[in-house]
HTML snippet that shows the backbone in 3Dmol.js (N, CA, C, O; Angstrom):
<script src="https://3Dmol.org/build/3Dmol-min.js"></script>
<div id="view" style="width:600px;height:400px;position:relative"></div>
<script>
const pdb = `
ATOM      1  N   MET A   1     -20.007  -7.940   1.951  1.00  0.00           N
ATOM      2  CA  MET A   1     -20.599  -7.705   0.641  1.00  0.00           C
ATOM      3  C   MET A   1     -19.512  -7.396  -0.387  1.00  0.00           C
ATOM      4  O   MET A   1     -19.519  -7.931  -1.495  1.00  0.00           O
ATOM      5  N   TYR A   2     -18.592  -6.537  -0.006  1.00  0.00           N
ATOM      6  CA  TYR A   2     -17.574  -6.106  -0.959  1.00  0.00           C
ATOM      7  C   TYR A   2     -16.485  -7.155  -1.187  1.00  0.00           C
ATOM      8  O   TYR A   2     -15.839  -7.161  -2.234  1.00  0.00           O
ATOM      9  N   LEU A   3     -16.281  -8.037  -0.216  1.00  0.00           N
ATOM     10  CA  LEU A   3     -15.164  -8.982  -0.289  1.00  0.00           C
ATOM     11  C   LEU A   3     -15.176  -9.802  -1.576  1.00  0.00           C
ATOM     12  O   LEU A   3     -14.165  -9.867  -2.276  1.00  0.00           O
ATOM     13  N   ASN A   4     -16.301 -10.424  -1.893  1.00  0.00           N
ATOM     14  CA  ASN A   4     -16.361 -11.265  -3.086  1.00  0.00           C
ATOM     15  C   ASN A   4     -16.233 -10.467  -4.367  1.00  0.00           C
ATOM     16  O   ASN A   4     -15.608 -10.924  -5.324  1.00  0.00           O
ATOM     17  N   GLU A   5     -16.822  -9.271  -4.395  1.00  0.00           N
ATOM     18  CA  GLU A   5     -16.713  -8.443  -5.597  1.00  0.00           C
ATOM     19  C   GLU A   5     -15.269  -7.985  -5.814  1.00  0.00           C
ATOM     20  O   GLU A   5     -14.766  -8.021  -6.937  1.00  0.00           O
ATOM     21  N   VAL A   6     -14.606  -7.556  -4.738  1.00  0.00           N
ATOM     22  CA  VAL A   6     -13.206  -7.137  -4.840  1.00  0.00           C
ATOM     23  C   VAL A   6     -12.347  -8.333  -5.263  1.00  0.00           C
ATOM     24  O   VAL A   6     -11.449  -8.205  -6.094  1.00  0.00           O
ATOM     25  N   LYS A   7     -12.636  -9.475  -4.684  1.00  0.00           N
ATOM     26  CA  LYS A   7     -11.908 -10.701  -5.038  1.00  0.00           C
ATOM     27  C   LYS A   7     -12.051 -10.997  -6.527  1.00  0.00           C
ATOM     28  O   LYS A   7     -11.063 -11.312  -7.191  1.00  0.00           O
ATOM     29  N   ASN A   8     -13.264 -10.898  -7.057  1.00  0.00           N
ATOM     30  CA  ASN A   8     -13.490 -11.174  -8.474  1.00  0.00           C
ATOM     31  C   ASN A   8     -12.760 -10.191  -9.373  1.00  0.00           C
ATOM     32  O   ASN A   8     -12.214 -10.587 -10.403  1.00  0.00           O
ATOM     33  N   VAL A   9     -12.739  -8.906  -8.999  1.00  0.00           N
ATOM     34  CA  VAL A   9     -11.999  -7.904  -9.777  1.00  0.00           C
ATOM     35  C   VAL A   9     -10.509  -8.238  -9.737  1.00  0.00           C
ATOM     36  O   VAL A   9      -9.826  -8.172 -10.760  1.00  0.00           O
ATOM     37  N   LEU A  10     -10.014  -8.593  -8.566  1.00  0.00           N
ATOM     38  CA  LEU A  10      -8.603  -8.958  -8.401  1.00  0.00           C
ATOM     39  C   LEU A  10      -8.239 -10.162  -9.274  1.00  0.00           C
ATOM     40  O   LEU A  10      -7.212 -10.154  -9.953  1.00  0.00           O
ATOM     41  N   ILE A  11      -9.070 -11.175  -9.253  1.00  0.00           N
ATOM     42  CA  ILE A  11      -8.831 -12.377 -10.063  1.00  0.00           C
ATOM     43  C   ILE A  11      -8.805 -12.026 -11.548  1.00  0.00           C
ATOM     44  O   ILE A  11      -7.952 -12.511 -12.291  1.00  0.00           O
ATOM     45  N   ASP A  12      -9.744 -11.179 -11.978  1.00  0.00           N
ATOM     46  CA  ASP A  12      -9.804 -10.785 -13.388  1.00  0.00           C
ATOM     47  C   ASP A  12      -8.573  -9.980 -13.806  1.00  0.00           C
ATOM     48  O   ASP A  12      -7.955 -10.263 -14.832  1.00  0.00           O
ATOM     49  N   VAL A  13      -8.226  -8.975 -12.997  1.00  0.00           N
ATOM     50  CA  VAL A  13      -7.115  -8.085 -13.357  1.00  0.00           C
ATOM     51  C   VAL A  13      -5.786  -8.826 -13.371  1.00  0.00           C
ATOM     52  O   VAL A  13      -4.961  -8.621 -14.260  1.00  0.00           O
ATOM     53  N   LEU A  14      -5.585  -9.691 -12.379  1.00  0.00           N
ATOM     54  CA  LEU A  14      -4.299 -10.386 -12.256  1.00  0.00           C
ATOM     55  C   LEU A  14      -4.271 -11.729 -12.975  1.00  0.00           C
ATOM     56  O   LEU A  14      -3.246 -12.410 -12.992  1.00  0.00           O
ATOM     57  N   HIS A  15      -5.411 -12.107 -13.573  1.00  0.00           N
ATOM     58  CA  HIS A  15      -5.503 -13.386 -14.286  1.00  0.00           C
ATOM     59  C   HIS A  15      -5.083 -14.551 -13.380  1.00  0.00           C
ATOM     60  O   HIS A  15      -4.257 -15.382 -13.755  1.00  0.00           O
ATOM     61  N   LEU A  16      -5.674 -14.586 -12.181  1.00  0.00           N
ATOM     62  CA  LEU A  16      -5.288 -15.592 -11.188  1.00  0.00           C
ATOM     63  C   LEU A  16      -5.944 -16.947 -11.413  1.00  0.00           C
ATOM     64  O   LEU A  16      -5.424 -17.971 -10.970  1.00  0.00           O
ATOM     65  N   GLY A  17      -7.080 -16.959 -12.097  1.00  0.00           N
ATOM     66  CA  GLY A  17      -7.748 -18.224 -12.371  1.00  0.00           C
ATOM     67  C   GLY A  17      -8.088 -18.977 -11.094  1.00  0.00           C
ATOM     68  O   GLY A  17      -8.584 -18.400 -10.126  1.00  0.00           O
ATOM     69  N   GLU A  18      -7.809 -20.285 -11.113  1.00  0.00           N
ATOM     70  CA  GLU A  18      -8.144 -21.153  -9.980  1.00  0.00           C
ATOM     71  C   GLU A  18      -7.433 -20.734  -8.693  1.00  0.00           C
ATOM     72  O   GLU A  18      -7.992 -20.868  -7.605  1.00  0.00           O
ATOM     73  N   ALA A  19      -6.217 -20.233  -8.810  1.00  0.00           N
ATOM     74  CA  ALA A  19      -5.472 -19.805  -7.615  1.00  0.00           C
ATOM     75  C   ALA A  19      -6.230 -18.708  -6.879  1.00  0.00           C
ATOM     76  O   ALA A  19      -6.187 -18.637  -5.651  1.00  0.00           O
ATOM     77  N   GLY A  20      -6.916 -17.863  -7.615  1.00  0.00           N
ATOM     78  CA  GLY A  20      -7.676 -16.783  -7.006  1.00  0.00           C
ATOM     79  C   GLY A  20      -8.868 -17.265  -6.212  1.00  0.00           C
ATOM     80  O   GLY A  20      -9.291 -16.600  -5.266  1.00  0.00           O
ATOM     81  N   ALA A  21      -9.413 -18.402  -6.577  1.00  0.00           N
ATOM     82  CA  ALA A  21     -10.584 -18.939  -5.878  1.00  0.00           C
ATOM     83  C   ALA A  21     -10.275 -19.268  -4.427  1.00  0.00           C
ATOM     84  O   ALA A  21     -11.181 -19.295  -3.595  1.00  0.00           O
ATOM     85  N   ARG A  22      -9.020 -19.518  -4.114  1.00  0.00           N
ATOM     86  CA  ARG A  22      -8.630 -19.871  -2.740  1.00  0.00           C
ATOM     87  C   ARG A  22      -8.402 -18.652  -1.846  1.00  0.00           C
ATOM     88  O   ARG A  22      -8.188 -18.802  -0.643  1.00  0.00           O
ATOM     89  N   LEU A  23      -8.445 -17.459  -2.414  1.00  0.00           N
ATOM     90  CA  LEU A  23      -8.225 -16.249  -1.613  1.00  0.00           C
ATOM     91  C   LEU A  23      -9.377 -16.027  -0.648  1.00  0.00           C
ATOM     92  O   LEU A  23     -10.541 -16.226  -0.994  1.00  0.00           O
ATOM     93  N   ASP A  24      -9.036 -15.607   0.580  1.00  0.00           N
ATOM     94  CA  ASP A  24     -10.061 -15.202   1.535  1.00  0.00           C
ATOM     95  C   ASP A  24      -9.648 -13.881   2.164  1.00  0.00           C
ATOM     96  O   ASP A  24      -8.634 -13.301   1.775  1.00  0.00           O
ATOM     97  N   ALA A  25     -10.413 -13.402   3.123  1.00  0.00           N
ATOM     98  CA  ALA A  25     -10.169 -12.079   3.711  1.00  0.00           C
ATOM     99  C   ALA A  25      -8.765 -11.950   4.302  1.00  0.00           C
ATOM    100  O   ALA A  25      -8.190 -10.862   4.304  1.00  0.00           O
ATOM    101  N   ASP A  26      -8.216 -13.056   4.802  1.00  0.00           N
ATOM    102  CA  ASP A  26      -6.901 -13.006   5.446  1.00  0.00           C
ATOM    103  C   ASP A  26      -5.749 -13.262   4.485  1.00  0.00           C
ATOM    104  O   ASP A  26      -4.590 -13.258   4.898  1.00  0.00           O
ATOM    105  N   SER A  27      -6.050 -13.487   3.204  1.00  0.00           N
ATOM    106  CA  SER A  27      -4.990 -13.777   2.232  1.00  0.00           C
ATOM    107  C   SER A  27      -4.115 -12.549   2.009  1.00  0.00           C
ATOM    108  O   SER A  27      -4.621 -11.483   1.660  1.00  0.00           O
ATOM    109  N   PRO A  28      -2.801 -12.692   2.210  1.00  0.00           N
ATOM    110  CA  PRO A  28      -1.900 -11.570   1.963  1.00  0.00           C
ATOM    111  C   PRO A  28      -1.797 -11.293   0.463  1.00  0.00           C
ATOM    112  O   PRO A  28      -1.793 -12.217  -0.350  1.00  0.00           O
ATOM    113  N   LEU A  29      -1.714 -10.015   0.111  1.00  0.00           N
ATOM    114  CA  LEU A  29      -1.644  -9.631  -1.298  1.00  0.00           C
ATOM    115  C   LEU A  29      -0.253  -9.100  -1.649  1.00  0.00           C
ATOM    116  O   LEU A  29       0.553  -9.805  -2.256  1.00  0.00           O
ATOM    117  N   LEU A  30       0.017  -7.854  -1.263  1.00  0.00           N
ATOM    118  CA  LEU A  30       1.271  -7.193  -1.645  1.00  0.00           C
ATOM    119  C   LEU A  30       2.460  -7.951  -1.067  1.00  0.00           C
ATOM    120  O   LEU A  30       2.556  -8.144   0.145  1.00  0.00           O
ATOM    121  N   GLY A  31       3.355  -8.373  -1.937  1.00  0.00           N
ATOM    122  CA  GLY A  31       4.517  -9.135  -1.508  1.00  0.00           C
ATOM    123  C   GLY A  31       4.295 -10.630  -1.520  1.00  0.00           C
ATOM    124  O   GLY A  31       5.252 -11.402  -1.458  1.00  0.00           O
ATOM    125  N   SER A  32       3.027 -11.051  -1.601  1.00  0.00           N
ATOM    126  CA  SER A  32       2.725 -12.480  -1.600  1.00  0.00           C
ATOM    127  C   SER A  32       2.227 -12.977  -2.956  1.00  0.00           C
ATOM    128  O   SER A  32       2.375 -14.152  -3.290  1.00  0.00           O
ATOM    129  N   LEU A  33       1.640 -12.073  -3.727  1.00  0.00           N
ATOM    130  CA  LEU A  33       1.189 -12.430  -5.073  1.00  0.00           C
ATOM    131  C   LEU A  33       2.178 -11.844  -6.077  1.00  0.00           C
ATOM    132  O   LEU A  33       2.223 -10.627  -6.255  1.00  0.00           O
ATOM    133  N   PRO A  34       2.971 -12.690  -6.736  1.00  0.00           N
ATOM    134  CA  PRO A  34       3.948 -12.159  -7.687  1.00  0.00           C
ATOM    135  C   PRO A  34       3.290 -11.361  -8.816  1.00  0.00           C
ATOM    136  O   PRO A  34       3.917 -10.484  -9.410  1.00  0.00           O
ATOM    137  N   GLU A  35       2.024 -11.670  -9.105  1.00  0.00           N
ATOM    138  CA  GLU A  35       1.314 -10.954 -10.161  1.00  0.00           C
ATOM    139  C   GLU A  35       1.009  -9.502  -9.779  1.00  0.00           C
ATOM    140  O   GLU A  35       0.774  -8.663 -10.648  1.00  0.00           O
ATOM    141  N   LEU A  36       1.016  -9.214  -8.478  1.00  0.00           N
ATOM    142  CA  LEU A  36       0.645  -7.877  -8.004  1.00  0.00           C
ATOM    143  C   LEU A  36       1.893  -6.993  -7.901  1.00  0.00           C
ATOM    144  O   LEU A  36       2.396  -6.723  -6.810  1.00  0.00           O
ATOM    145  N   ASP A  37       2.375  -6.553  -9.065  1.00  0.00           N
ATOM    146  CA  ASP A  37       3.508  -5.634  -9.092  1.00  0.00           C
ATOM    147  C   ASP A  37       2.977  -4.205  -9.190  1.00  0.00           C
ATOM    148  O   ASP A  37       1.766  -3.988  -9.160  1.00  0.00           O
ATOM    149  N   SER A  38       3.872  -3.239  -9.306  1.00  0.00           N
ATOM    150  CA  SER A  38       3.434  -1.838  -9.284  1.00  0.00           C
ATOM    151  C   SER A  38       2.498  -1.502 -10.439  1.00  0.00           C
ATOM    152  O   SER A  38       1.552  -0.736 -10.258  1.00  0.00           O
ATOM    153  N   MET A  39       2.742  -2.056 -11.611  1.00  0.00           N
ATOM    154  CA  MET A  39       1.856  -1.795 -12.748  1.00  0.00           C
ATOM    155  C   MET A  39       0.488  -2.449 -12.526  1.00  0.00           C
ATOM    156  O   MET A  39      -0.540  -1.877 -12.887  1.00  0.00           O
ATOM    157  N   ALA A  40       0.480  -3.634 -11.938  1.00  0.00           N
ATOM    158  CA  ALA A  40      -0.782  -4.315 -11.663  1.00  0.00           C
ATOM    159  C   ALA A  40      -1.598  -3.554 -10.624  1.00  0.00           C
ATOM    160  O   ALA A  40      -2.827  -3.536 -10.693  1.00  0.00           O
ATOM    161  N   VAL A  41      -0.923  -2.926  -9.661  1.00  0.00           N
ATOM    162  CA  VAL A  41      -1.630  -2.126  -8.653  1.00  0.00           C
ATOM    163  C   VAL A  41      -2.368  -0.983  -9.338  1.00  0.00           C
ATOM    164  O   VAL A  41      -3.525  -0.709  -9.019  1.00  0.00           O
ATOM    165  N   VAL A  42      -1.701  -0.313 -10.281  1.00  0.00           N
ATOM    166  CA  VAL A  42      -2.326   0.794 -11.015  1.00  0.00           C
ATOM    167  C   VAL A  42      -3.542   0.292 -11.797  1.00  0.00           C
ATOM    168  O   VAL A  42      -4.599   0.922 -11.785  1.00  0.00           O
ATOM    169  N   THR A  43      -3.386  -0.835 -12.470  1.00  0.00           N
ATOM    170  CA  THR A  43      -4.483  -1.420 -13.244  1.00  0.00           C
ATOM    171  C   THR A  43      -5.627  -1.832 -12.330  1.00  0.00           C
ATOM    172  O   THR A  43      -6.795  -1.609 -12.651  1.00  0.00           O
ATOM    173  N   LEU A  44      -5.294  -2.433 -11.188  1.00  0.00           N
ATOM    174  CA  LEU A  44      -6.305  -2.869 -10.228  1.00  0.00           C
ATOM    175  C   LEU A  44      -7.081  -1.680  -9.679  1.00  0.00           C
ATOM    176  O   LEU A  44      -8.303  -1.748  -9.548  1.00  0.00           O
ATOM    177  N   ILE A  45      -6.395  -0.601  -9.359  1.00  0.00           N
ATOM    178  CA  ILE A  45      -7.068   0.591  -8.841  1.00  0.00           C
ATOM    179  C   ILE A  45      -8.069   1.114  -9.870  1.00  0.00           C
ATOM    180  O   ILE A  45      -9.199   1.461  -9.529  1.00  0.00           O
ATOM    181  N   GLY A  46      -7.643   1.166 -11.128  1.00  0.00           N
ATOM    182  CA  GLY A  46      -8.551   1.615 -12.188  1.00  0.00           C
ATOM    183  C   GLY A  46      -9.764   0.716 -12.319  1.00  0.00           C
ATOM    184  O   GLY A  46     -10.883   1.196 -12.502  1.00  0.00           O
ATOM    185  N   ALA A  47      -9.544  -0.596 -12.224  1.00  0.00           N
ATOM    186  CA  ALA A  47     -10.646  -1.554 -12.332  1.00  0.00           C
ATOM    187  C   ALA A  47     -11.607  -1.419 -11.153  1.00  0.00           C
ATOM    188  O   ALA A  47     -12.822  -1.516 -11.327  1.00  0.00           O
ATOM    189  N   LEU A  48     -11.069  -1.197  -9.956  1.00  0.00           N
ATOM    190  CA  LEU A  48     -11.923  -1.014  -8.774  1.00  0.00           C
ATOM    191  C   LEU A  48     -12.732   0.268  -8.889  1.00  0.00           C
ATOM    192  O   LEU A  48     -13.917   0.288  -8.554  1.00  0.00           O
ATOM    193  N   GLU A  49     -12.101   1.338  -9.362  1.00  0.00           N
ATOM    194  CA  GLU A  49     -12.809   2.603  -9.549  1.00  0.00           C
ATOM    195  C   GLU A  49     -13.978   2.420 -10.517  1.00  0.00           C
ATOM    196  O   GLU A  49     -15.090   2.884 -10.261  1.00  0.00           O
ATOM    197  N   GLU A  50     -13.713   1.743 -11.622  1.00  0.00           N
ATOM    198  CA  GLU A  50     -14.744   1.535 -12.634  1.00  0.00           C
ATOM    199  C   GLU A  50     -15.863   0.629 -12.114  1.00  0.00           C
ATOM    200  O   GLU A  50     -17.043   0.933 -12.287  1.00  0.00           O
ATOM    201  N   HIS A  51     -15.491  -0.472 -11.483  1.00  0.00           N
ATOM    202  CA  HIS A  51     -16.477  -1.456 -11.021  1.00  0.00           C
ATOM    203  C   HIS A  51     -17.395  -0.883  -9.940  1.00  0.00           C
ATOM    204  O   HIS A  51     -18.605  -1.105  -9.962  1.00  0.00           O
ATOM    205  N   PHE A  52     -16.811  -0.146  -8.998  1.00  0.00           N
ATOM    206  CA  PHE A  52     -17.582   0.335  -7.852  1.00  0.00           C
ATOM    207  C   PHE A  52     -18.027   1.792  -7.982  1.00  0.00           C
ATOM    208  O   PHE A  52     -18.733   2.298  -7.109  1.00  0.00           O
ATOM    209  N   GLY A  53     -17.622   2.478  -9.064  1.00  0.00           N
ATOM    210  CA  GLY A  53     -18.012   3.867  -9.248  1.00  0.00           C
ATOM    211  C   GLY A  53     -17.429   4.786  -8.193  1.00  0.00           C
ATOM    212  O   GLY A  53     -18.097   5.704  -7.718  1.00  0.00           O
ATOM    213  N   ILE A  54     -16.179   4.535  -7.829  1.00  0.00           N
ATOM    214  CA  ILE A  54     -15.512   5.336  -6.804  1.00  0.00           C
ATOM    215  C   ILE A  54     -14.297   6.036  -7.413  1.00  0.00           C
ATOM    216  O   ILE A  54     -13.853   5.692  -8.508  1.00  0.00           O
ATOM    217  N   ALA A  55     -13.775   7.010  -6.698  1.00  0.00           N
ATOM    218  CA  ALA A  55     -12.541   7.694  -7.102  1.00  0.00           C
ATOM    219  C   ALA A  55     -11.502   7.456  -6.014  1.00  0.00           C
ATOM    220  O   ALA A  55     -11.758   7.692  -4.833  1.00  0.00           O
ATOM    221  N   ILE A  56     -10.340   6.991  -6.420  1.00  0.00           N
ATOM    222  CA  ILE A  56      -9.269   6.709  -5.469  1.00  0.00           C
ATOM    223  C   ILE A  56      -8.108   7.645  -5.776  1.00  0.00           C
ATOM    224  O   ILE A  56      -7.517   7.588  -6.854  1.00  0.00           O
ATOM    225  N   ASP A  57      -7.788   8.506  -4.814  1.00  0.00           N
ATOM    226  CA  ASP A  57      -6.659   9.426  -4.958  1.00  0.00           C
ATOM    227  C   ASP A  57      -5.372   8.718  -4.565  1.00  0.00           C
ATOM    228  O   ASP A  57      -5.384   7.795  -3.749  1.00  0.00           O
ATOM    229  N   ASP A  58      -4.271   9.151  -5.144  1.00  0.00           N
ATOM    230  CA  ASP A  58      -2.971   8.573  -4.797  1.00  0.00           C
ATOM    231  C   ASP A  58      -2.710   8.664  -3.295  1.00  0.00           C
ATOM    232  O   ASP A  58      -2.111   7.766  -2.703  1.00  0.00           O
ATOM    233  N   ASP A  59      -3.167   9.757  -2.688  1.00  0.00           N
ATOM    234  CA  ASP A  59      -2.946   9.957  -1.252  1.00  0.00           C
ATOM    235  C   ASP A  59      -3.712   8.956  -0.396  1.00  0.00           C
ATOM    236  O   ASP A  59      -3.375   8.748   0.769  1.00  0.00           O
ATOM    237  N   ASP A  60      -4.742   8.334  -0.969  1.00  0.00           N
ATOM    238  CA  ASP A  60      -5.567   7.377  -0.221  1.00  0.00           C
ATOM    239  C   ASP A  60      -4.877   6.025  -0.072  1.00  0.00           C
ATOM    240  O   ASP A  60      -5.220   5.231   0.804  1.00  0.00           O
ATOM    241  N   ILE A  61      -3.905   5.780  -0.936  1.00  0.00           N
ATOM    242  CA  ILE A  61      -3.338   4.436  -1.052  1.00  0.00           C
ATOM    243  C   ILE A  61      -2.072   4.309  -0.214  1.00  0.00           C
ATOM    244  O   ILE A  61      -1.189   5.166  -0.247  1.00  0.00           O
ATOM    245  N   SER A  62      -2.011   3.210   0.539  1.00  0.00           N
ATOM    246  CA  SER A  62      -0.794   2.889   1.281  1.00  0.00           C
ATOM    247  C   SER A  62      -0.567   1.385   1.162  1.00  0.00           C
ATOM    248  O   SER A  62      -1.434   0.648   0.692  1.00  0.00           O
ATOM    249  N   ALA A  63       0.589   0.953   1.587  1.00  0.00           N
ATOM    250  CA  ALA A  63       0.885  -0.480   1.533  1.00  0.00           C
ATOM    251  C   ALA A  63      -0.129  -1.270   2.356  1.00  0.00           C
ATOM    252  O   ALA A  63      -0.468  -2.399   2.000  1.00  0.00           O
ATOM    253  N   SER A  64      -0.614  -0.689   3.452  1.00  0.00           N
ATOM    254  CA  SER A  64      -1.571  -1.400   4.296  1.00  0.00           C
ATOM    255  C   SER A  64      -2.895  -1.642   3.576  1.00  0.00           C
ATOM    256  O   SER A  64      -3.610  -2.590   3.899  1.00  0.00           O
ATOM    257  N   THR A  65      -3.228  -0.792   2.600  1.00  0.00           N
ATOM    258  CA  THR A  65      -4.452  -0.982   1.814  1.00  0.00           C
ATOM    259  C   THR A  65      -4.415  -2.327   1.099  1.00  0.00           C
ATOM    260  O   THR A  65      -5.430  -3.014   0.989  1.00  0.00           O
ATOM    261  N   PHE A  66      -3.230  -2.694   0.616  1.00  0.00           N
ATOM    262  CA  PHE A  66      -3.070  -3.922  -0.164  1.00  0.00           C
ATOM    263  C   PHE A  66      -2.452  -5.059   0.650  1.00  0.00           C
ATOM    264  O   PHE A  66      -1.942  -6.025   0.083  1.00  0.00           O
ATOM    265  N   GLU A  67      -2.497  -4.943   1.981  1.00  0.00           N
ATOM    266  CA  GLU A  67      -1.903  -5.968   2.837  1.00  0.00           C
ATOM    267  C   GLU A  67      -2.617  -7.307   2.689  1.00  0.00           C
ATOM    268  O   GLU A  67      -1.976  -8.342   2.506  1.00  0.00           O
ATOM    269  N   THR A  68      -3.947  -7.285   2.769  1.00  0.00           N
ATOM    270  CA  THR A  68      -4.737  -8.517   2.623  1.00  0.00           C
ATOM    271  C   THR A  68      -5.947  -8.226   1.742  1.00  0.00           C
ATOM    272  O   THR A  68      -6.275  -7.068   1.481  1.00  0.00           O
ATOM    273  N   LEU A  69      -6.597  -9.278   1.291  1.00  0.00           N
ATOM    274  CA  LEU A  69      -7.831  -9.095   0.526  1.00  0.00           C
ATOM    275  C   LEU A  69      -8.871  -8.382   1.385  1.00  0.00           C
ATOM    276  O   LEU A  69      -9.616  -7.537   0.888  1.00  0.00           O
ATOM    277  N   GLY A  70      -8.919  -8.714   2.649  1.00  0.00           N
ATOM    278  CA  GLY A  70      -9.861  -8.065   3.568  1.00  0.00           C
ATOM    279  C   GLY A  70      -9.596  -6.579   3.726  1.00  0.00           C
ATOM    280  O   GLY A  70     -10.536  -5.786   3.756  1.00  0.00           O
ATOM    281  N   SER A  71      -8.323  -6.186   3.829  1.00  0.00           N
ATOM    282  CA  SER A  71      -8.006  -4.758   3.973  1.00  0.00           C
ATOM    283  C   SER A  71      -8.353  -4.000   2.699  1.00  0.00           C
ATOM    284  O   SER A  71      -8.797  -2.854   2.762  1.00  0.00           O
ATOM    285  N   LEU A  72      -8.155  -4.627   1.548  1.00  0.00           N
ATOM    286  CA  LEU A  72      -8.516  -3.991   0.280  1.00  0.00           C
ATOM    287  C   LEU A  72     -10.034  -3.851   0.168  1.00  0.00           C
ATOM    288  O   LEU A  72     -10.531  -2.810  -0.262  1.00  0.00           O
ATOM    289  N   ALA A  73     -10.768  -4.891   0.552  1.00  0.00           N
ATOM    290  CA  ALA A  73     -12.233  -4.837   0.506  1.00  0.00           C
ATOM    291  C   ALA A  73     -12.771  -3.775   1.470  1.00  0.00           C
ATOM    292  O   ALA A  73     -13.722  -3.067   1.142  1.00  0.00           O
ATOM    293  N   ALA A  74     -12.172  -3.664   2.648  1.00  0.00           N
ATOM    294  CA  ALA A  74     -12.593  -2.652   3.625  1.00  0.00           C
ATOM    295  C   ALA A  74     -12.327  -1.249   3.085  1.00  0.00           C
ATOM    296  O   ALA A  74     -13.137  -0.343   3.284  1.00  0.00           O
ATOM    297  N   PHE A  75     -11.204  -1.067   2.409  1.00  0.00           N
ATOM    298  CA  PHE A  75     -10.872   0.216   1.804  1.00  0.00           C
ATOM    299  C   PHE A  75     -11.920   0.589   0.754  1.00  0.00           C
ATOM    300  O   PHE A  75     -12.409   1.719   0.729  1.00  0.00           O
ATOM    301  N   VAL A  76     -12.260  -0.370  -0.112  1.00  0.00           N
ATOM    302  CA  VAL A  76     -13.270  -0.115  -1.156  1.00  0.00           C
ATOM    303  C   VAL A  76     -14.620   0.208  -0.530  1.00  0.00           C
ATOM    304  O   VAL A  76     -15.306   1.125  -0.981  1.00  0.00           O
ATOM    305  N   ALA A  77     -15.007  -0.530   0.497  1.00  0.00           N
ATOM    306  CA  ALA A  77     -16.280  -0.280   1.176  1.00  0.00           C
ATOM    307  C   ALA A  77     -16.317   1.133   1.758  1.00  0.00           C
ATOM    308  O   ALA A  77     -17.338   1.816   1.684  1.00  0.00           O
ATOM    309  N   GLN A  78     -15.201   1.560   2.333  1.00  0.00           N
ATOM    310  CA  GLN A  78     -15.120   2.900   2.921  1.00  0.00           C
ATOM    311  C   GLN A  78     -15.223   3.964   1.835  1.00  0.00           C
ATOM    312  O   GLN A  78     -15.890   4.981   2.029  1.00  0.00           O
ATOM    313  N   LYS A  79     -14.571   3.742   0.692  1.00  0.00           N
ATOM    314  CA  LYS A  79     -14.622   4.702  -0.409  1.00  0.00           C
ATOM    315  C   LYS A  79     -16.015   4.753  -1.024  1.00  0.00           C
ATOM    316  O   LYS A  79     -16.440   5.804  -1.505  1.00  0.00           O
ATOM    317  N   ALA A  80     -16.724   3.642  -1.013  1.00  0.00           N
ATOM    318  CA  ALA A  80     -18.051   3.575  -1.642  1.00  0.00           C
ATOM    319  C   ALA A  80     -19.142   4.111  -0.721  1.00  0.00           C
ATOM    320  O   ALA A  80     -20.253   4.399  -1.168  1.00  0.00           O
ATOM    321  N   ALA A  81     -18.824   4.244   0.561  1.00  0.00           N
ATOM    322  CA  ALA A  81     -19.833   4.694   1.536  1.00  0.00           C
ATOM    323  C   ALA A  81     -20.220   6.147   1.325  1.00  0.00           C
ATOM    324  O   ALA A  81     -21.054   6.677   2.058  1.00  0.00           O
TER     325      ALA A  81
END
`;
const viewer = $3Dmol.createViewer("view");
viewer.addModel(pdb, "pdb");
viewer.setStyle({}, {cartoon: {color: "spectrum"}});
viewer.zoomTo();
viewer.render();
</script>
């Protein structure tokens, strides 16, 4: 359920356009998407918080959270639960 919504937020924040449409759960994010730099991560976190009505603490975030689209979606699902 969360995968497509997280994907859409990611596409919007990073302005991925058509390239974003090809992302799936196994698509690597951090280190693989040049658009996903440290400032974009901060912006993305804010957008996810707003979209899903969740609060994400700095301590919650690790590199593994942003490893793949699937890991990011699972993180959001866990925070929203």
